[in-house]
C-alpha positions as CSV (number, residue, x, y, z in Angstrom):
1,X,-11.4,18.6,-21.1
2,X,-8.6,18.7,-18.5
3,X,-8.6,16.6,-15.3
4,X,-8.8,18.3,-12.0
5,X,-8.8,16.8,-8.5
6,X,-11.8,17.2,-6.2
7,X,-11.6,20.1,-3.7
8,X,-9.8,19.6,-0.4
9,X,-13.1,19.5,1.4
10,X,-14.4,16.7,-0.9
11,X,-11.1,14.8,-0.6
12,X,-11.4,14.9,3.2
13,X,-15.0,13.8,3.1
14,X,-14.1,10.9,0.8
15,X,-11.4,9.8,3.3
16,X,-13.8,10.1,6.3
17,X,-16.3,7.9,4.4
18,X,-13.7,5.3,3.5
19,X,-13.2,2.2,5.6
20,X,-11.3,-0.2,3.3
21,X,-8.5,0.6,0.9
22,X,-7.2,-1.8,-1.7
23,X,-3.5,-0.8,-2.2
24,X,-2.4,-1.8,-5.7
25,X,1.3,-2.4,-5.8
26,X,1.7,-2.6,-2.0
27,X,5.3,-3.8,-1.3
28,X,6.1,-6.2,1.5
29,X,9.4,-4.3,2.1
30,X,9.2,-1.9,5.0
31,X,11.5,0.7,3.4
32,X,9.1,1.2,0.4
33,X,6.7,4.2,0.3
34,X,3.7,2.0,-0.4
35,X,4.4,0.0,2.7
36,X,5.0,3.1,4.9
37,X,1.8,4.8,3.6
38,X,-0.4,1.7,4.0
39,X,1.0,1.0,7.4
40,X,0.2,4.6,8.5
41,X,-3.3,4.4,7.1
42,X,-3.8,1.1,8.8
43,X,-2.7,2.8,12.0
44,X,-5.5,5.4,11.5
45,X,-8.0,2.6,11.4
46,X,-8.4,1.9,7.7
47,X,-8.6,-1.7,6.6
48,X,-5.8,-2.3,4.1
49,X,-6.2,-4.9,1.3
50,X,-2.9,-5.6,-0.4
51,X,-3.1,-6.1,-4.2
52,X,0.2,-7.5,-5.5
53,X,0.9,-10.8,-7.4
54,X,3.3,-13.3,-5.9
55,X,2.8,-12.1,-2.3
56,X,0.6,-13.9,0.2
57,X,0.4,-11.3,2.9
58,X,1.4,-7.7,3.7
59,X,0.8,-5.9,7.0
60,X,-1.0,-8.9,8.4
61,X,-3.6,-8.9,5.6
62,X,-4.1,-11.5,2.9
63,X,-2.8,-10.2,-0.5
64,X,-4.6,-10.6,-3.8
65,X,-3.1,-10.9,-7.3
66,X,-5.4,-8.2,-8.8
67,X,-8.6,-6.3,-8.2
68,X,-10.7,-8.9,-9.9
69,X,-9.6,-11.4,-7.2
70,X,-10.8,-9.4,-4.3
71,X,-13.6,-11.1,-2.3
72,X,-15.4,-7.8,-1.7
73,X,-15.3,-4.3,-3.2
74,X,-13.1,-1.8,-1.3
75,X,-14.3,1.7,-0.6
76,X,-11.2,3.0,-2.4
77,X,-8.4,1.8,-4.6
78,X,-5.0,3.4,-4.0
79,X,-2.4,2.9,-6.7
80,X,1.3,2.6,-6.2
81,X,2.2,1.5,-9.8
82,X,3.9,3.2,-12.7
83,X,1.6,5.4,-14.7
84,X,1.6,3.0,-17.7
85,X,-0.4,0.5,-15.6
86,X,-3.2,3.0,-14.8
87,X,-5.3,2.2,-17.9
88,X,-5.7,-1.5,-17.0
89,X,-6.5,-0.6,-13.3
90,X,-9.2,1.9,-14.5
91,X,-10.7,-0.7,-16.7
92,X,-10.9,-3.1,-13.8
93,X,-12.4,-0.4,-11.5
94,X,-15.1,0.4,-14.1
95,X,-15.9,-3.3,-14.6
96,X,-16.1,-4.0,-10.9
97,X,-18.1,-0.9,-10.0
98,X,-15.4,0.6,-7.7
99,X,-16.4,4.1,-6.8
100,X,-13.2,5.8,-5.7
101,X,-9.7,5.7,-7.2
102,X,-6.5,7.3,-5.8
103,X,-3.3,7.7,-7.8
104,X,-0.4,8.4,-5.6
105,X,2.3,11.1,-6.0
106,X,3.9,10.7,-9.5
107,X,1.2,8.4,-10.8
108,X,-0.4,10.4,-13.6
109,X,-2.5,9.3,-16.5
110,X,-4.9,12.0,-17.5
111,X,-6.8,10.1,-20.2
112,X,-7.5,7.2,-17.9
113,X,-8.5,9.6,-15.0
114,X,-11.0,11.3,-17.3
115,X,-12.4,7.9,-18.5
116,X,-12.8,6.9,-14.8
117,X,-14.6,10.1,-14.0
118,X,-16.9,9.7,-17.0
119,X,-17.8,6.2,-15.6
120,X,-18.8,7.9,-12.3
121,X,-15.6,7.1,-10.3
122,X,-14.2,9.8,-8.0
123,X,-10.5,10.2,-9.0
124,X,-7.7,11.8,-7.0
125,X,-4.5,11.9,-9.0
126,X,-0.8,12.7,-8.2
127,X,-1.5,13.2,-4.5
128,X,-0.4,11.3,-1.4
129,X,-3.3,9.8,0.6
130,X,-1.3,9.8,3.9
131,X,-0.3,13.5,3.4
132,X,-3.8,14.5,2.5
133,X,-5.4,12.6,5.4
134,X,-3.0,14.1,7.9
135,X,-3.1,17.7,6.5
136,X,-6.8,17.9,5.5
137,X,-8.7,15.6,7.9
138,X,-6.9,15.6,11.2
139,X,-8.3,18.0,13.9
């Protein structure tokens, strides 16, 4: 079985239903794509939860070392990590009961995406959350 992303309509509906986004690999450096995308999403009204070890805060939000450390489940996990880290992130999402997983542009791990889908997680892979939100969901 091959992985396929949800339809554009379903992606937009997911984003409309999302309030909190845990951003795995969110850099505190303003020139990094993860920072720029998270800041833009924060500007659209999403609550950003930074997930990055050795950082205490990003974008005015307390940062957490990993998904297991989060005090509450986010509506969506957005991944800015190399593809080799996706399997451990998927395992954490399954264990925690996270329902939605977004793998940013260039983050591809088909086997893990299929595993997540089989566990009932909605997966979007190799797409930019900012670009999709602005192109698919803005009036």
